[in-house]
Steps between C-alpha positions, in 0.01 A plus 500: 500500500660820386310773682443434869130432547450774752638765267282361222188495713550844650571654161166385358242774472266473797165359398216744507307445822175549314563173320353241738734222604278250317536690173871552562553129568314396187693736278834405659421126470398537135817696423715246684345206314527694176876535551554122524568248226317169502761310701505762775124533500482125549692545827312807619135408439287257702134403512309713749342198666817290501690397810792734445310819592478409869853359517638751750869475596750749640796267563784451247392219264425409140208710378266519205443817297739711296805619697645851469833348392341359183340830400639758261530857627167587337329202659657587834363853478158354413517275809583803713194677359292214633643554849438868461131433428468342846753660732526845655833686488578361845401146401707518182804613693465212750458246220808621314707511819403140577634402158814704577545294819531184286814663358620579853449133601679393185805698612479378859444133421699473177230282346389679181269231362307472827481877556403652170321835463391381154289223653181699548221362287195648333192284438172604339187297573219497247435783259554856627165674522292181509187589699488154661842560649867518415814557703875529516786431730848639558700262713851414607695456821349720773246669275166343409241730346169348388220691325158374400265723300127433478303773327618826654623345825851387586623256766859580600569212741692285579758776517843416636805723549817399682850631564824311556706664633231706673776755552795489263808536719781532247576578138350757267145455631605530864218640713223390264191379692239405243227421753595763757143629531350153545740452792512846653128582498410165659779512758407857595135396542596199717716724721236772530245240609739346756591844636128576524453197726352278226746215540253252354619606158789256557370147456834320524857579607627290214433588137383217272779413256295589195167651392239236580306517173825419312435422132151360565269552205215570737552709813269438792460718807767439762442486873392847620791658689592838643259790522189609314498845340196569720728467806737766367504877544435717194872561458580128523221421255642757262843333526342162421328654201831641381658154519214347298528782248869419453399161357192617311677813372751298297229512237368786292259738664174355360600147602621607845180695569280206397693265732487738796126542444459119519692489828288781644178340382582178686564712812824674589431452872514124444857515369755351742871570535724249676877495550747225593872514580725798566387860469837657409677521165733204458283261701292223342133595469170405340169680477163461344212728417182301455151622418181312412602485133878531481835426656835675491789306648868582533793314651863596549681200644724345234865596442542630857180700475604687187259343251138618483203323343179702472180363350149630444216252449124516457301205637234499228659733249843353422527444123163675471313191622214702652458716188506199271236309694282813516542558127415137428183506714394831347505339157315191620220729618503692173453170320844532345719192500862563575712197548 
């Protein structure tokens, strides 16, 4: 890859905000597919109802889809446009920095085939714009972005971002903390609650070694831990909201607002925040934010607590399952037959 991805992505003209993310995704997907020859398209395109769409993995492994390293510069730019149709400026920056960290690991571990910033794959499911549903995925080590579009609605989960090293301690990227906000906002909230006498926020002295939902295709609600938003002061609630917005706000404004509205509709007071492990930088920790409809989980335990995994799941809405079943039933009632 000649131009570093970040430079390429940040040099693209910013998409007009008045173009909805759905329209932007369709046009970016069409352009991306249009830039591919038959052999590459063969790798990039999958049936919408096939098994591959829900194959969610964030660990280093063999993957399907078309990898960045097999794309020409034009195709690479087209793939970046797809990311740009989904992510906010902040989200884009995090995604590109995660890819940069693969290069950092490559230097540290001296294993270039295992750690390869070119091994991020684009997959398109179904036909962009298909009313019955279509989707796409951008996935590689520590970054798993899944989008499902049904009509004018978009499901953005499962959404997984991770950072190893969580803080780069040497070399040209020294000081880089890709998921600083995901750590700092949550740790500050845990400490504010403890200082305010709400020690129940801590549900265990020891952090679990990994996020509990792992690479499960379906996420189910975990044991309720910590404190309910309804037990927090206005300021503490605001801090919790800010943490949630850090995850949701990785996406473009219209997507982020729709997701926050869903969380509010299910009841913000029913959202719980629980913490495990140490409450100081450098200590191993884990937290989760769980509401009636969603879960955000983060763990920093591996590599001497310098390796963060952060995931965002929707119990009914991952891979657009809720929208698809609603769409299907709608058509059954209308006498339409969609199979």
